[in-house]
MIKOL-961515 format. One record per residue (C-alpha): x, y, z. Coordinates in steps of 0.5 Angstrom, whole numbers, plus 500, padded with zeros to 3 digits. Layout:
BEGIN
XYZ/...
This chain:
BEGIN
500500500/502507498/504511504/504519504/503525508/496526510/493533514/487531518/482537519/476537524/474541530/473535534/479533538/477525539/476524531/482528530/486523535/482517532/484518525/491520526/493514530/489509525/493513519/499512523/498505524/498505516/505508516/503515514/506521517/500525519/498532522/492535524/488542525/482544528/480550524/481553517/486558519/490552522/489548516/492554511/498554516/499547516/498546508/504551507/509548513/507540512/505540504/501534505/499529499/492528501/487533505/482529510/477535512/470536516/465540513/463544519/469548522/469554527/471559522/469556515/466551511/471545509/467544502/467551500/475551501/476545497/476549490/481554493/486548496/485544489/487551485/493552490/495544490/492541484/495534485/492533492/486529493/481532498/477527502/471530505/468528512/461530514/455529519/450532514/449526510/444528504/445527497/446534496/452534500/455528497/454531490/456538492/463535495/464532488/462538484/467542489/472537486/473532492/476525491/472522496/466523500/465519507/459520511/460520519/460516523/465513518/469506518/476507519/478501515/474505509/477511511/484508510/482505503/480512501/487515503/490509500/486510493/487518494/495517494/495512488/490517484/495522486/501518483/497517477/495524476/487522477/486528482/480532478/473530478/468533473/462537475/457533477/451538476/446542480/444539487/438543488/431540489/434533490/428527490/432522495/431523502/435519508/441519512/442512513/449508511/445504506/443511503/450514503/452509499/447510494/449518494/456516493/455512487/450517484/455523485/460519481/456517475/452524474/458527470/459522465/454518461/456511463/450506463/447505470/443499472/438500478/437494483/432494488/425491491/419494488/417501491/424503493/425509489/428506482/425512478/427517483/434515482/434515475/431522475/436524480/442522475/439525469/437532473/444533476/448531469/450534463/443532459/439535465/436540459/434534455/428529455/428524460/423519457/421513461/418506459/416500463/417494460/412490464/406495462/407494455/404488451/410484448/408485441/408492442/415493445/419494439/414499436/414503443/422503443/424504436/418507433/414505427/413507419/406508417/403501415/408497418/403493422/395493422/393499425/399503424/396509421/402514421/409514422/410514430/417516434/419511439/422512446/429512443/427518438/423522444/429521448/434524443/440527447/437526454/436520458/432513457/430510463/428502462/424500468/423493469/428491464/427484467/420483464/423485457/421479452/427475449/427477442/426485444/433484448/436482442/434488438/436493444/443489445/444491438/442498439/447499445/453496441/452500434/448506437/443505431/436503430/431502425/424503426/419497425/417497418/423501415/430500413/432507415/438507420/437512426/443514430/441515437/445519443/441517449/444515456/441509458/439507465/435501467/432498473/429492475/426488482/428481479/434477480/437478473/443473474/437468476/433470469/440469465/441462468/433460466/435463459/430468460/435474460/441475455/448475459/451479454/445485455/446484462/453486462/452492457/447494462/450493469/456498467/455501474/450498479/446502484/443497489/437501493/436498500/429496502/426500507/427495512/434496511/434503513/429504518/432510521/430514515/423512516/421518521/424523516/421520510/414520514/414527515/416529508/410525505/406529510/408535508/408533501/401531502/399538505/402541499/397537494/391540498/390535503/389537511/396538514/398533520/403532525/406526527/407523534/414521536/411514538/407514532/414514528/417509533/411504531/412506523/419504524/418497527/413495521/416490516/414495510/413490504/411495499/417500501/417507501/411507496/407504501/410509507/408514502/401511501/400510508/401518510/397520504/391516507/392518514/392525512/386524508/382520513/385522520/380528523/385530529/391534527/396529531/397522528/397518534/401511535/394508536/391511529/398508526/397502529/390501527/392502520/398498520/394492523/389493517/383495522/382502519/376504515/373510513/367512518/361516515/365522517/371520514/375519520/379513522/375507525/376500528/373495523/369490527/367483526/370477522/374472524/382470523/381468516/377475514/383479518/388475514/384476507/384484509/391484511/393480504/389485500/393491503/399488500/396488493/392495494/399498496/402496489/396498484/397495478/404492480/405486484/408486491/416483491/417476491/417472497/409474499/408467502/414467507/412474509/405473511/407466514/412470518/407476520/402470522/407466526/410471530/404473534/402466535/408464538/409469542/402469545/402461546/409462550/406468554/400463556/404458558/409462562/415461557/415453558/417451551/415444552/408446554/408451548/410446543/405441545/399446545/401448538/402441536/409441534/415438537/420442541/426442536/421445531/419450536/426452537/427453530/421457529/423462535/430463532/427464525/422469527/427473532/423471538/427471545/423466550/426469556/423476554/416472552/417469559/418476562/412479559/408473561/
């Protein structure tokens, strides 16, 4: 590993000490500074090869100083640390010319690798990153570590035309990522055109993508431009690419290879200039193994993968998202509502099979149906339990009557209602089973005061099966015993 002179700038003495000692263990020579003024002095005295700086400093902003530092020291990579963990910060760091952006709290191993990469890049002369576009009015929300990784990937690709493949469950915001990449890139003033492969009949896919000439097929009364022509100069977003028919995949691959296409029914070639962003909730590797997706097309699309976390993997973002969706609902004319802290905690414990889309739909329903200004934990609990129905006055009420089968049917219906025309993510049986088994196991154990032998007998399963299910469902028998 390359070693060098590293200057660490942070107003937190503990962070300066920890980072300094970690980098020294890697063999680097390290100096520290607590302010902009001290940083400027150390830059002259120490002549660092890599600068590691915080954003918020007592006498200035570390991001604002990056262009100045690079102007005076053009071969010095700058690594930015920030507790302001938003996409705007990540993009702005890239805009200012930072080599790397690490959100706080950061992993020391990750910082060590970033410093090593910076020294290598400095030696190769790769110390300048291009403009990443505007960072205003960004659509992505959340400060969790999984989202930080998404922001960093986006920040790296907005300044170029590399093909991006966005992967994630339905409802995680794949189109928002595609729009963010387009809106912050050099093609922002050109068209953004989206096409959902799962929503178009397979016999019309090629016509939709490449257009058709008059008379090309029955009903083709006039020449029609396809999505490639409509997106000329801009970005074409191919949503649900995993649902694209195999024969259409072949034509798409040819376009990606040659940069040209022929409208249906025409021998005329059209040169295309579009950036391709594709997305899917399906496992493309499995589709390849099943001969349902072309492996060569997969590698053409998967140049830069962006993996979106499920909402279950970023529960710390739920409060911020919920409040944002309530504000958005109010901006759309729905009553303005406020959310109790206990209600946010209840939202954070939910499994969210529909991800961010399900959360947004829930917030809009609560804004529309809740009579009170404050949304309480009991109202949220009723909604998440599938018990809220609209009363005559439009306020939420508890549904009465019906047995377990009715309750389960109502709950499963919510999964499908959440996605509208789409289907929920694969694995619905296991998710429903887990949601039914968990309370059954907990209540049974509580009824027998934690005695697993009695619980197994009562449930009609053997004790080993009970233990396995408790482990699978994350149930601690000692906690249940205390509850009982």
